[in-house]
Backbone and ligand atoms as CSV (ligand in chain L), in Angstrom:
chain,resi,resn,atom,element,x,y,z
A,1,MET,N,N,33.363,16.560,-12.249
A,1,MET,CA,C,31.930,16.404,-12.470
A,1,MET,C,C,31.675,15.216,-13.399
A,2,THR,N,N,30.673,14.439,-13.065
A,2,THR,CA,C,30.358,13.261,-13.869
A,2,THR,C,C,29.701,13.677,-15.180
A,3,THR,N,N,30.149,13.093,-16.254
A,3,THR,CA,C,29.544,13.421,-17.545
A,3,THR,C,C,28.547,12.346,-17.947
A,4,ALA,N,N,27.644,12.761,-18.819
A,4,ALA,CA,C,26.627,11.837,-19.299
A,4,ALA,C,C,27.292,10.741,-20.126
A,5,SER,N,N,26.867,9.531,-19.923
A,5,SER,CA,C,27.301,8.453,-20.805
A,5,SER,C,C,26.137,7.499,-20.925
A,6,THR,N,N,26.054,6.870,-22.041
A,6,THR,CA,C,24.866,6.067,-22.255
A,6,THR,C,C,25.219,4.619,-22.597
A,7,THR,N,N,24.227,3.798,-22.538
A,7,THR,CA,C,24.350,2.385,-22.865
A,7,THR,C,C,23.141,2.047,-23.737
A,8,PRO,N,N,23.173,0.908,-24.403
A,8,PRO,CA,C,21.994,0.555,-25.217
A,8,PRO,C,C,20.715,0.501,-24.367
A,9,GLU,N,N,20.836,0.018,-23.115
A,9,GLU,CA,C,19.656,-0.070,-22.244
A,9,GLU,C,C,19.126,1.325,-21.932
A,10,LEU,N,N,20.065,2.217,-21.617
A,10,LEU,CA,C,19.672,3.591,-21.281
A,10,LEU,C,C,19.074,4.287,-22.511
A,11,ASP,N,N,19.677,4.066,-23.662
A,11,ASP,CA,C,19.154,4.660,-24.901
A,11,ASP,C,C,17.717,4.205,-25.150
A,12,ARG,N,N,17.482,2.923,-24.916
A,12,ARG,CA,C,16.140,2.381,-25.148
A,12,ARG,C,C,15.129,3.059,-24.218
A,13,ILE,N,N,15.519,3.243,-22.951
A,13,ILE,CA,C,14.617,3.884,-21.996
A,13,ILE,C,C,14.378,5.342,-22.384
A,14,LEU,N,N,15.459,6.049,-22.686
A,14,LEU,CA,C,15.330,7.469,-23.028
A,14,LEU,C,C,14.444,7.667,-24.252
A,15,ALA,N,N,14.537,6.738,-25.204
A,15,ALA,CA,C,13.762,6.864,-26.440
A,15,ALA,C,C,12.255,6.833,-26.166
A,16,GLY,N,N,11.886,6.298,-25.023
A,16,GLY,CA,C,10.468,6.209,-24.695
A,16,GLY,C,C,9.905,7.463,-24.046
A,17,TYR,N,N,10.761,8.457,-23.840
A,17,TYR,CA,C,10.301,9.667,-23.142
A,17,TYR,C,C,10.626,10.932,-23.922
A,18,ASP,N,N,9.620,11.778,-24.073
A,18,ASP,CA,C,9.860,13.108,-24.635
A,18,ASP,C,C,10.736,13.891,-23.675
A,19,ARG,N,N,11.372,14.912,-24.207
A,19,ARG,CA,C,12.316,15.709,-23.401
A,19,ARG,C,C,11.563,16.744,-22.577
A,20,GLU,N,N,10.706,16.278,-21.695
A,20,GLU,CA,C,9.894,17.180,-20.877
A,20,GLU,C,C,10.070,16.861,-19.402
A,21,ARG,N,N,10.155,17.895,-18.593
A,21,ARG,CA,C,10.418,17.735,-17.172
A,21,ARG,C,C,9.444,16.789,-16.452
A,22,PRO,N,N,8.136,16.816,-16.795
A,22,PRO,CA,C,7.226,15.887,-16.092
A,22,PRO,C,C,7.622,14.425,-16.258
A,23,ASN,N,N,8.481,14.134,-17.224
A,23,ASN,CA,C,8.912,12.739,-17.424
A,23,ASN,C,C,10.035,12.333,-16.483
A,24,LEU,N,N,10.507,13.268,-15.679
A,24,LEU,CA,C,11.694,12.974,-14.867
A,24,LEU,C,C,11.508,11.765,-13.947
A,25,ILE,N,N,10.465,11.769,-13.149
A,25,ILE,CA,C,10.319,10.680,-12.171
A,25,ILE,C,C,10.092,9.318,-12.845
A,26,PRO,N,N,9.149,9.225,-13.803
A,26,PRO,CA,C,9.019,7.906,-14.453
A,26,PRO,C,C,10.294,7.450,-15.150
A,27,LEU,N,N,11.034,8.415,-15.687
A,27,LEU,CA,C,12.295,8.069,-16.347
A,27,LEU,C,C,13.306,7.526,-15.333
A,28,LEU,N,N,13.411,8.194,-14.206
A,28,LEU,CA,C,14.327,7.712,-13.159
A,28,LEU,C,C,13.893,6.332,-12.666
A,29,GLN,N,N,12.589,6.128,-12.541
A,29,GLN,CA,C,12.091,4.812,-12.097
A,29,GLN,C,C,12.494,3.725,-13.081
A,30,ASP,N,N,12.353,4.010,-14.369
A,30,ASP,CA,C,12.723,3.009,-15.381
A,30,ASP,C,C,14.223,2.733,-15.354
A,31,VAL,N,N,15.017,3.800,-15.188
A,31,VAL,CA,C,16.470,3.614,-15.152
A,31,VAL,C,C,16.842,2.761,-13.941
A,32,GLN,N,N,16.218,3.061,-12.808
A,32,GLN,CA,C,16.536,2.277,-11.606
A,32,GLN,C,C,16.081,0.823,-11.751
A,33,ASP,N,N,14.923,0.624,-12.364
A,33,ASP,CA,C,14.462,-0.756,-12.596
A,33,ASP,C,C,15.478,-1.517,-13.443
A,34,GLU,N,N,16.062,-0.835,-14.405
A,34,GLU,CA,C,17.013,-1.479,-15.312
A,34,GLU,C,C,18.369,-1.728,-14.650
A,35,LEU,N,N,18.868,-0.709,-13.932
A,35,LEU,CA,C,20.239,-0.777,-13.411
A,35,LEU,C,C,20.316,-1.188,-11.935
A,36,GLY,N,N,19.185,-1.118,-11.238
A,36,GLY,CA,C,19.188,-1.464,-9.811
A,36,GLY,C,C,19.457,-0.276,-8.915
A,37,PHE,N,N,19.974,0.800,-9.489
A,37,PHE,CA,C,20.218,2.044,-8.751
A,37,PHE,C,C,20.474,3.145,-9.773
A,38,LEU,N,N,20.735,4.355,-9.264
A,38,LEU,CA,C,20.961,5.485,-10.170
A,38,LEU,C,C,22.421,5.933,-10.074
A,39,PRO,N,N,23.281,5.398,-10.939
A,39,PRO,CA,C,24.683,5.835,-10.906
A,39,PRO,C,C,24.815,7.271,-11.413
A,40,PRO,N,N,25.890,7.977,-11.032
A,40,PRO,CA,C,26.060,9.380,-11.421
A,40,PRO,C,C,25.995,9.599,-12.930
A,41,GLU,N,N,26.550,8.656,-13.711
A,41,GLU,CA,C,26.532,8.821,-15.170
A,41,GLU,C,C,25.099,8.792,-15.712
A,42,ALA,N,N,24.276,7.939,-15.108
A,42,ALA,CA,C,22.885,7.845,-15.562
A,42,ALA,C,C,22.119,9.112,-15.184
A,43,ILE,N,N,22.397,9.645,-13.996
A,43,ILE,CA,C,21.762,10.906,-13.579
A,43,ILE,C,C,22.124,12.005,-14.584
A,44,ALA,N,N,23.407,12.066,-14.948
A,44,ALA,CA,C,23.860,13.094,-15.886
A,44,ALA,C,C,23.207,12.903,-17.250
A,45,THR,N,N,23.044,11.654,-17.659
A,45,THR,CA,C,22.426,11.373,-18.962
A,45,THR,C,C,20.954,11.774,-18.965
A,46,VAL,N,N,20.256,11.461,-17.876
A,46,VAL,CA,C,18.847,11.845,-17.756
A,46,VAL,C,C,18.733,13.371,-17.758
A,47,ALA,N,N,19.612,14.038,-17.026
A,47,ALA,CA,C,19.591,15.504,-16.974
A,47,ALA,C,C,19.763,16.083,-18.377
A,48,GLU,N,N,20.727,15.541,-19.110
A,48,GLU,CA,C,20.983,16.035,-20.465
A,48,GLU,C,C,19.761,15.812,-21.363
A,49,HIS,N,N,19.162,14.627,-21.232
A,49,HIS,CA,C,17.996,14.304,-22.067
A,49,HIS,C,C,16.841,15.272,-21.827
A,50,LEU,N,N,16.663,15.676,-20.572
A,50,LEU,CA,C,15.518,16.540,-20.240
A,50,LEU,C,C,15.902,18.021,-20.167
A,51,ASN,N,N,17.137,18.318,-20.569
A,51,ASN,CA,C,17.621,19.702,-20.508
A,51,ASN,C,C,17.511,20.285,-19.103
A,52,LEU,N,N,17.866,19.494,-18.136
A,52,LEU,CA,C,17.885,19.943,-16.740
A,52,LEU,C,C,19.333,19.903,-16.251
A,53,SER,N,N,19.590,20.566,-15.133
A,53,SER,CA,C,20.926,20.460,-14.560
A,53,SER,C,C,21.004,19.166,-13.735
A,54,VAL,N,N,22.210,18.680,-13.560
A,54,VAL,CA,C,22.407,17.486,-12.730
A,54,VAL,C,C,21.894,17.768,-11.319
A,55,ASN,N,N,22.125,18.962,-10.821
A,55,ASN,CA,C,21.642,19.318,-9.485
A,55,ASN,C,C,20.122,19.250,-9.392
A,56,ASP,N,N,19.449,19.689,-10.459
A,56,ASP,CA,C,17.980,19.600,-10.479
A,56,ASP,C,C,17.532,18.147,-10.340
A,57,VAL,N,N,18.183,17.281,-11.089
A,57,VAL,CA,C,17.779,15.860,-11.075
A,57,VAL,C,C,18.066,15.249,-9.699
A,58,TYR,N,N,19.238,15.546,-9.152
A,58,TYR,CA,C,19.525,15.042,-7.798
A,58,TYR,C,C,18.530,15.605,-6.788
A,59,GLY,N,N,18.197,16.864,-6.955
A,59,GLY,CA,C,17.259,17.510,-6.019
A,59,GLY,C,C,15.939,16.766,-5.952
A,60,VAL,N,N,15.455,16.362,-7.117
A,60,VAL,CA,C,14.186,15.624,-7.173
A,60,VAL,C,C,14.396,14.189,-6.674
A,61,ALA,N,N,15.435,13.535,-7.180
A,61,ALA,CA,C,15.631,12.108,-6.867
A,61,ALA,C,C,15.868,11.885,-5.374
A,62,THR,N,N,16.609,12.776,-4.744
A,62,THR,CA,C,16.906,12.569,-3.324
A,62,THR,C,C,15.696,12.850,-2.441
A,63,PHE,N,N,14.692,13.524,-3.006
A,63,PHE,CA,C,13.473,13.791,-2.243
A,63,PHE,C,C,12.663,12.519,-2.028
A,64,TYR,N,N,12.802,11.580,-2.951
A,64,TYR,CA,C,12.000,10.350,-2.890
A,64,TYR,C,C,12.837,9.186,-2.357
A,65,THR,N,N,12.275,8.495,-1.363
A,65,THR,CA,C,13.039,7.396,-0.758
A,65,THR,C,C,13.156,6.199,-1.689
A,66,GLN,N,N,12.346,6.172,-2.753
A,66,GLN,CA,C,12.391,5.004,-3.649
A,66,GLN,C,C,13.688,4.938,-4.452
A,67,PHE,N,N,14.407,6.054,-4.555
A,67,PHE,CA,C,15.593,6.045,-5.409
A,67,PHE,C,C,16.849,5.722,-4.615
A,68,ARG,N,N,17.697,4.903,-5.260
A,68,ARG,CA,C,18.949,4.468,-4.638
A,68,ARG,C,C,20.115,5.029,-5.451
A,69,PHE,N,N,21.184,5.366,-4.755
A,69,PHE,CA,C,22.346,5.946,-5.433
A,69,PHE,C,C,23.581,5.064,-5.287
A,70,VAL,N,N,23.392,3.931,-4.643
A,70,VAL,CA,C,24.474,2.947,-4.539
A,70,VAL,C,C,23.897,1.605,-4.994
A,71,PRO,N,N,24.758,0.709,-5.476
A,71,PRO,CA,C,24.245,-0.590,-5.927
A,71,PRO,C,C,23.558,-1.330,-4.776
A,72,PRO,N,N,22.486,-2.046,-5.073
A,72,PRO,CA,C,21.803,-2.790,-4.014
A,72,PRO,C,C,22.654,-3.957,-3.516
A,73,GLY,N,N,22.399,-4.379,-2.282
A,73,GLY,CA,C,23.096,-5.531,-1.736
A,73,GLY,C,C,22.519,-6.827,-2.285
A,74,ASP,N,N,23.137,-7.949,-1.890
A,74,ASP,CA,C,22.629,-9.254,-2.330
A,74,ASP,C,C,21.221,-9.495,-1.794
A,75,HIS,N,N,20.963,-8.954,-0.605
A,75,HIS,CA,C,19.646,-9.122,0.012
A,75,HIS,C,C,19.072,-7.754,0.335
A,76,CYS,N,N,17.854,-7.549,-0.115
A,76,CYS,CA,C,17.218,-6.243,0.091
A,76,CYS,C,C,16.176,-6.350,1.211
A,77,ILE,N,N,16.362,-5.548,2.238
A,77,ILE,CA,C,15.424,-5.518,3.366
A,77,ILE,C,C,14.570,-4.271,3.216
A,78,LYS,N,N,13.272,-4.480,3.065
A,78,LYS,CA,C,12.366,-3.336,2.928
A,78,LYS,C,C,11.466,-3.294,4.151
A,79,VAL,N,N,11.375,-2.121,4.752
A,79,VAL,CA,C,10.503,-1.947,5.907
A,79,VAL,C,C,9.405,-0.968,5.514
A,80,CYS,N,N,8.162,-1.411,5.664
A,80,CYS,CA,C,7.039,-0.567,5.281
A,80,CYS,C,C,6.885,0.603,6.257
A,81,GLN,N,N,6.705,1.766,5.671
A,81,GLN,CA,C,6.509,2.973,6.481
A,81,GLN,C,C,5.135,3.575,6.219
A,82,GLY,N,N,4.226,2.782,5.632
A,82,GLY,CA,C,2.860,3.252,5.438
A,82,GLY,C,C,2.208,3.501,6.795
A,83,THR,N,N,1.046,4.097,6.780
A,83,THR,CA,C,0.422,4.537,8.030
A,83,THR,C,C,0.199,3.377,9.005
A,84,ALA,N,N,-0.397,2.282,8.519
A,84,ALA,CA,C,-0.709,1.160,9.417
A,84,ALA,C,C,0.565,0.590,10.041
A,85,CYS,N,N,1.619,0.496,9.251
A,85,CYS,CA,C,2.882,-0.044,9.779
A,85,CYS,C,C,3.557,0.983,10.689
A,86,HIS,N,N,3.468,2.243,10.287
A,86,HIS,CA,C,4.094,3.295,11.094
A,86,HIS,C,C,3.510,3.325,12.507
A,87,VAL,N,N,2.179,3.262,12.601
A,87,VAL,CA,C,1.569,3.346,13.936
A,87,VAL,C,C,1.849,2.080,14.762
A,88,ARG,N,N,2.263,1.029,14.093
A,88,ARG,CA,C,2.649,-0.187,14.824
A,88,ARG,C,C,4.175,-0.299,14.925
A,89,ALA,N,N,4.791,0.857,14.920
A,89,ALA,CA,C,6.218,0.977,15.286
A,89,ALA,C,C,7.206,0.397,14.283
A,90,SER,N,N,6.897,0.505,12.997
A,90,SER,CA,C,7.882,0.031,12.017
A,90,SER,C,C,9.166,0.867,12.079
A,91,GLY,N,N,9.048,2.087,12.584
A,91,GLY,CA,C,10.250,2.922,12.718
A,91,GLY,C,C,11.272,2.293,13.653
A,92,LEU,N,N,10.797,1.584,14.666
A,92,LEU,CA,C,11.721,0.919,15.592
A,92,LEU,C,C,12.472,-0.212,14.892
A,93,ILE,N,N,11.794,-0.835,13.940
A,93,ILE,CA,C,12.445,-1.908,13.179
A,93,ILE,C,C,13.581,-1.319,12.341
A,94,VAL,N,N,13.289,-0.199,11.698
A,94,VAL,CA,C,14.342,0.462,10.903
A,94,VAL,C,C,15.517,0.834,11.807
A,95,GLU,N,N,15.207,1.388,12.961
A,95,GLU,CA,C,16.281,1.785,13.895
A,95,GLU,C,C,17.149,0.594,14.287
A,96,GLU,N,N,16.493,-0.534,14.548
A,96,GLU,CA,C,17.238,-1.721,14.964
A,96,GLU,C,C,18.145,-2.240,13.842
A,97,ILE,N,N,17.600,-2.264,12.624
A,97,ILE,CA,C,18.411,-2.723,11.491
A,97,ILE,C,C,19.587,-1.773,11.289
A,98,THR,N,N,19.316,-0.495,11.390
A,98,THR,CA,C,20.380,0.505,11.231
A,98,THR,C,C,21.476,0.286,12.267
A,99,ARG,N,N,21.052,0.004,13.493
A,99,ARG,CA,C,22.022,-0.214,14.575
A,99,ARG,C,C,22.831,-1.504,14.342
A,100,LYS,N,N,22.131,-2.565,13.939
A,100,LYS,CA,C,22.803,-3.861,13.767
A,100,LYS,C,C,23.709,-3.910,12.532
A,101,LEU,N,N,23.224,-3.373,11.417
A,101,LEU,CA,C,23.976,-3.494,10.153
A,101,LEU,C,C,24.819,-2.261,9.844
A,102,GLY,N,N,24.566,-1.180,10.579
A,102,GLY,CA,C,25.356,0.039,10.352
A,102,GLY,C,C,25.006,0.753,9.067
A,103,ILE,N,N,23.778,0.583,8.591
A,103,ILE,CA,C,23.362,1.304,7.381
A,103,ILE,C,C,22.033,1.998,7.619
A,104,GLU,N,N,21.883,3.132,6.967
A,104,GLU,CA,C,20.622,3.874,6.984
A,104,GLU,C,C,19.794,3.412,5.780
A,105,PRO,N,N,18.496,3.708,5.801
A,105,PRO,CA,C,17.696,3.417,4.604
A,105,PRO,C,C,18.333,4.062,3.377
A,106,GLY,N,N,18.349,3.303,2.280
A,106,GLY,CA,C,18.975,3.797,1.051
A,106,GLY,C,C,20.439,3.410,0.938
A,107,GLN,N,N,20.962,2.727,1.962
A,107,GLN,CA,C,22.377,2.353,1.932
A,107,GLN,C,C,22.547,0.838,1.832
A,108,THR,N,N,23.778,0.452,1.510
A,108,THR,CA,C,24.158,-0.954,1.388
A,108,THR,C,C,25.356,-1.208,2.294
A,109,THR,N,N,25.390,-2.369,2.938
A,109,THR,CA,C,26.533,-2.680,3.807
A,109,THR,C,C,27.818,-2.745,2.977
A,110,GLU,N,N,28.940,-2.514,3.638
A,110,GLU,CA,C,30.224,-2.487,2.917
A,110,GLU,C,C,30.503,-3.780,2.179
A,111,ASP,N,N,30.073,-4.904,2.763
A,111,ASP,CA,C,30.308,-6.189,2.085
A,111,ASP,C,C,29.262,-6.464,1.006
A,112,ARG,N,N,28.391,-5.489,0.774
A,112,ARG,CA,C,27.344,-5.580,-0.254
A,112,ARG,C,C,26.368,-6.722,-0.009
A,113,LYS,N,N,26.282,-7.159,1.223
A,113,LYS,CA,C,25.374,-8.270,1.515
A,113,LYS,C,C,23.926,-7.790,1.684
A,114,PHE,N,N,23.756,-6.667,2.392
A,114,PHE,CA,C,22.400,-6.188,2.673
A,114,PHE,C,C,22.225,-4.739,2.248
A,115,SER,N,N,21.021,-4.440,1.765
A,115,SER,CA,C,20.651,-3.035,1.635
A,115,SER,C,C,19.311,-2.854,2.337
A,116,LEU,N,N,19.085,-1.628,2.754
A,116,LEU,CA,C,17.895,-1.312,3.546
A,116,LEU,C,C,17.089,-0.235,2.833
A,117,GLU,N,N,15.779,-0.468,2.770
A,117,GLU,CA,C,14.906,0.525,2.140
A,117,GLU,C,C,13.651,0.711,2.977
A,118,ARG,N,N,13.168,1.952,2.963
A,118,ARG,CA,C,11.840,2.225,3.504
A,118,ARG,C,C,10.895,2.239,2.317
A,119,VAL,N,N,9.768,1.595,2.440
A,119,VAL,CA,C,8.821,1.595,1.328
A,119,VAL,C,C,7.456,2.090,1.804
A,120,ALA,N,N,6.688,2.591,0.848
A,120,ALA,CA,C,5.323,3.020,1.161
A,120,ALA,C,C,4.463,1.768,1.303
A,121,CYS,N,N,3.207,1.957,1.661
A,121,CYS,CA,C,2.305,0.836,1.936
A,121,CYS,C,C,2.506,-0.322,0.963
A,122,TYR,N,N,2.696,-1.502,1.532
A,122,TYR,CA,C,2.962,-2.684,0.729
A,122,TYR,C,C,1.674,-3.416,0.363
A,123,GLY,N,N,0.575,-2.907,0.847
A,123,GLY,CA,C,-0.707,-3.514,0.513
A,123,GLY,C,C,-1.083,-4.683,1.400
A,124,SER,N,N,-0.382,-4.839,2.513
A,124,SER,CA,C,-0.685,-5.932,3.440
A,124,SER,C,C,-0.909,-5.363,4.836
A,125,CYS,N,N,-1.709,-4.305,4.906
A,125,CYS,CA,C,-1.848,-3.550,6.165
A,125,CYS,C,C,-2.347,-4.417,7.322
A,126,ALA,N,N,-3.157,-5.439,7.025
A,126,ALA,CA,C,-3.667,-6.295,8.094
A,126,ALA,C,C,-2.525,-7.011,8.811
A,127,LEU,N,N,-1.378,-7.086,8.148
A,127,LEU,CA,C,-0.218,-7.776,8.730
A,127,LEU,C,C,0.777,-6.801,9.369
A,128,ALA,N,N,0.410,-5.535,9.457
A,128,ALA,CA,C,1.344,-4.506,9.936
A,128,ALA,C,C,1.902,-4.838,11.324
A,129,PRO,N,N,3.170,-4.506,11.547
A,129,PRO,CA,C,4.116,-3.922,10.588
A,129,PRO,C,C,4.762,-4.983,9.697
A,130,VAL,N,N,4.992,-4.589,8.464
A,130,VAL,CA,C,5.443,-5.516,7.440
A,130,VAL,C,C,6.919,-5.276,7.092
A,131,VAL,N,N,7.660,-6.381,6.980
A,131,VAL,CA,C,9.044,-6.340,6.507
A,131,VAL,C,C,9.136,-7.292,5.321
A,132,VAL,N,N,9.793,-6.848,4.263
A,132,VAL,CA,C,9.933,-7.678,3.063
A,132,VAL,C,C,11.421,-7.882,2.807
A,133,ILE,N,N,11.835,-9.134,2.855
A,133,ILE,CA,C,13.239,-9.435,2.570
A,133,ILE,C,C,13.281,-10.290,1.320
A,134,ASP,N,N,13.951,-9.769,0.288
A,134,ASP,CA,C,14.047,-10.478,-1.002
A,134,ASP,C,C,12.666,-10.921,-1.483
A,135,ASP,N,N,11.719,-10.023,-1.382
A,135,ASP,CA,C,10.347,-10.240,-1.865
A,135,ASP,C,C,9.534,-11.231,-1.032
A,136,LYS,N,N,10.079,-11.690,0.083
A,136,LYS,CA,C,9.283,-12.525,0.987
A,136,LYS,C,C,8.678,-11.619,2.064
A,137,VAL,N,N,7.357,-11.600,2.125
A,137,VAL,CA,C,6.656,-10.702,3.038
A,137,VAL,C,C,6.507,-11.369,4.405
A,138,SER,N,N,6.891,-10.641,5.451
A,138,SER,CA,C,6.700,-11.120,6.821
A,138,SER,C,C,5.878,-10.080,7.568
A,139,GLY,N,N,4.829,-10.561,8.233
A,139,GLY,CA,C,3.924,-9.648,8.914
A,139,GLY,C,C,4.034,-9.713,10.422
A,140,ARG,N,N,3.400,-8.721,11.060
A,140,ARG,CA,C,3.399,-8.571,12.521
A,140,ARG,C,C,4.836,-8.671,13.061
A,141,MET,N,N,5.681,-7.889,12.437
A,141,MET,CA,C,7.099,-7.964,12.772
A,141,MET,C,C,7.462,-7.088,13.970
A,142,THR,N,N,8.542,-7.485,14.596
A,142,THR,CA,C,9.163,-6.696,15.654
A,142,THR,C,C,10.635,-6.551,15.273
A,143,ALA,N,N,11.326,-5.708,16.004
A,143,ALA,CA,C,12.761,-5.549,15.752
A,143,ALA,C,C,13.464,-6.883,15.975
A,144,LYS,N,N,13.053,-7.598,17.027
A,144,LYS,CA,C,13.714,-8.872,17.348
A,144,LYS,C,C,13.471,-9.922,16.255
A,145,LYS,N,N,12.210,-10.026,15.805
A,145,LYS,CA,C,11.900,-11.007,14.758
A,145,LYS,C,C,12.644,-10.668,13.462
A,146,THR,N,N,12.765,-9.392,13.169
A,146,THR,CA,C,13.493,-8.978,11.964
A,146,THR,C,C,14.960,-9.362,12.089
A,147,ASP,N,N,15.513,-9.127,13.260
A,147,ASP,CA,C,16.913,-9.478,13.497
A,147,ASP,C,C,17.128,-10.983,13.292
A,148,GLN,N,N,16.178,-11.779,13.767
A,148,GLN,CA,C,16.303,-13.238,13.588
A,148,GLN,C,C,16.249,-13.629,12.107
A,149,LEU,N,N,15.356,-12.963,11.367
A,149,LEU,CA,C,15.265,-13.248,9.929
A,149,LEU,C,C,16.600,-12.929,9.237
A,150,ILE,N,N,17.173,-11.800,9.600
A,150,ILE,CA,C,18.440,-11.378,8.973
A,150,ILE,C,C,19.549,-12.366,9.336
A,151,LYS,N,N,19.574,-12.781,10.595
A,151,LYS,CA,C,20.617,-13.736,11.023
A,151,LYS,C,C,20.458,-15.070,10.278
A,152,GLY,N,N,19.236,-15.391,9.854
A,152,GLY,CA,C,18.983,-16.658,9.173
A,152,GLY,C,C,19.421,-16.655,7.716
A,153,ILE,N,N,19.853,-15.483,7.242
A,153,ILE,CA,C,20.302,-15.397,5.839
A,153,ILE,C,C,21.788,-15.710,5.787
A,154,ASP,N,N,22.190,-16.567,4.892
A,154,ASP,CA,C,23.605,-16.973,4.776
A,154,ASP,C,C,24.533,-15.782,4.637
L,1,FES,S1,S,0.944,0.396,5.729
L,1,FES,FE1,FE,2.374,-1.213,5.701
L,1,FES,S2,S,1.414,-2.696,4.457
L,1,FES,FE2,FE,0.043,-1.033,4.396
């Protein structure tokens, strides 16, 4: 079982939160912002800080697609799953990326080159479906156009 361990960065984040369960999600968000993902040691540290079990913390964290449990790849591919993008078949884009790169949302390729995420509305619904690669927003996407964008990355 992974034990809690801390770092100065983690200590700084924890110091900003009272030891109350409602702080769990914002705390996990801050940890992920700092580390890029939620390693097992950080999960254990957060659990200890809030007097929760590690299983409780995983139970909550795995419910939300925003949380990652593996380090992100060099290039992050985000596919919007908000309503406007969903009805314009953004799910097919995710399927195509999964088929081509062999990763599901929340995963990173073995060579750590790409990671795939599903995100909630990106705020560009007029451009649906939206794909964001390394913070560059591309609108009116298709599986084929997404594949071309990925192939264009070194
Ligand atoms: S639903 Fe995708 S940008 Fe709004």
